[in-house]
TORBA-660753 format. One record per residue (C-alpha): chain; x, y, z. Coordinates in nm, 4 decimals, decimal comma, padded with zeros to 6 digits. Last residue first. Layout:
<atoms>
+-----+----------+----------+----------+
| mol |       c1 |       c2 |       c3 |
+-----+----------+----------+----------+
|   A |        X |        Y |        Z |
...
+-----+----------+----------+----------+
</atoms>
This chain:
<atoms>
+-----+----------+----------+----------+
| mol |       c1 |       c2 |       c3 |
+-----+----------+----------+----------+
|   A | -00,2392 | -00,2335 |  00,7348 |
|   A | -00,5466 | -00,3945 |  00,8940 |
|   A | -00,5007 | -00,2559 |  01,2412 |
|   A | -00,2718 | -00,2660 |  01,5413 |
|   A |  00,0242 | -00,0354 |  01,5107 |
|   A |  00,3853 | -00,1330 |  01,4537 |
|   A |  00,5307 |  00,1635 |  01,2732 |
|   A |  00,8231 |  00,0509 |  01,0585 |
|   A |  00,6267 |  00,0580 |  00,7355 |
|   A |  00,3257 |  00,2858 |  00,7736 |
|   A |  00,3991 |  00,4262 |  00,4247 |
|   A |  00,2520 |  00,1121 |  00,2602 |
|   A | -00,0799 |  00,1640 |  00,4392 |
|   A | -00,1183 |  00,5274 |  00,3379 |
|   A | -00,0265 |  00,4637 | -00,0268 |
|   A | -00,2571 |  00,1639 | -00,0586 |
|   A | -00,5448 |  00,3581 |  00,0976 |
|   A | -00,4827 |  00,6540 | -00,1339 |
|   A | -00,4914 |  00,4300 | -00,4457 |
|   A | -00,7839 |  00,2118 | -00,3351 |
|   A | -00,9729 |  00,1660 | -00,6651 |
|   A | -01,2568 |  00,4000 | -00,5714 |
|   A | -01,2018 |  00,6322 | -00,8660 |
|   A | -01,0042 |  00,4504 | -01,1313 |
|   A | -00,6358 |  00,3687 | -01,1112 |
|   A | -00,2832 |  00,5006 | -01,1303 |
|   A | -00,0072 |  00,4940 | -00,8684 |
|   A |  00,2913 |  00,7117 | -00,9487 |
|   A |  00,6609 |  00,6398 | -00,9041 |
|   A |  00,9733 |  00,8551 | -00,8701 |
|   A |  01,3056 |  00,6741 | -00,8924 |
|   A |  01,6165 |  00,6071 | -00,6815 |
|   A |  01,4780 |  00,3071 | -00,4996 |
|   A |  01,3430 | -00,0169 | -00,6468 |
|   A |  00,9662 | -00,0560 | -00,6069 |
|   A |  00,8249 | -00,3962 | -00,5159 |
|   A |  00,4568 | -00,4977 | -00,5356 |
|   A |  00,1919 | -00,7116 | -00,3656 |
|   A | -00,1748 | -00,6289 | -00,3003 |
|   A | -00,3552 | -00,9102 | -00,1141 |
|   A | -00,7073 | -00,7620 | -00,1507 |
|   A | -00,7327 | -00,3859 | -00,1096 |
|   A | -01,0557 | -00,1896 | -00,0542 |
|   A | -01,2751 | -00,4813 |  00,0560 |
|   A | -01,6143 | -00,3491 |  00,1678 |
|   A | -01,8028 | -00,5197 |  00,4535 |
|   A | -01,6748 | -00,2841 |  00,7279 |
|   A | -01,3870 | -00,1006 |  00,5607 |
|   A | -01,1309 | -00,3539 |  00,4442 |
|   A | -00,7567 | -00,3463 |  00,3761 |
|   A | -00,5189 | -00,6263 |  00,2789 |
|   A | -00,1488 | -00,5969 |  00,1785 |
|   A | -00,0084 | -00,9262 |  00,0460 |
|   A |  00,3564 | -00,8158 |  00,0402 |
|   A |  00,4670 | -00,4551 | -00,0079 |
|   A |  00,8359 | -00,3931 | -00,0767 |
|   A |  00,9679 | -00,0380 | -00,0995 |
|   A |  01,3376 |  00,0186 | -00,1658 |
|   A |  01,5671 |  00,2905 | -00,0353 |
|   A |  01,8854 |  00,4126 | -00,2015 |
|   A |  02,1557 |  00,5615 |  00,0205 |
+-----+----------+----------+----------+
</atoms>
């Protein structure tokens, strides 16, 4: 079974700071991916939010 990750218009803010602004991407399954970016660019936040798929919790992700 090959899984796929689709993220569509993901937003995330902390108080008045926008960490992610409408992030959209698709990752076909069967591969290993890395997320690159500068310090403070929202890499961990994007990873945490995209992994919450299937959990219906209130919040920005």
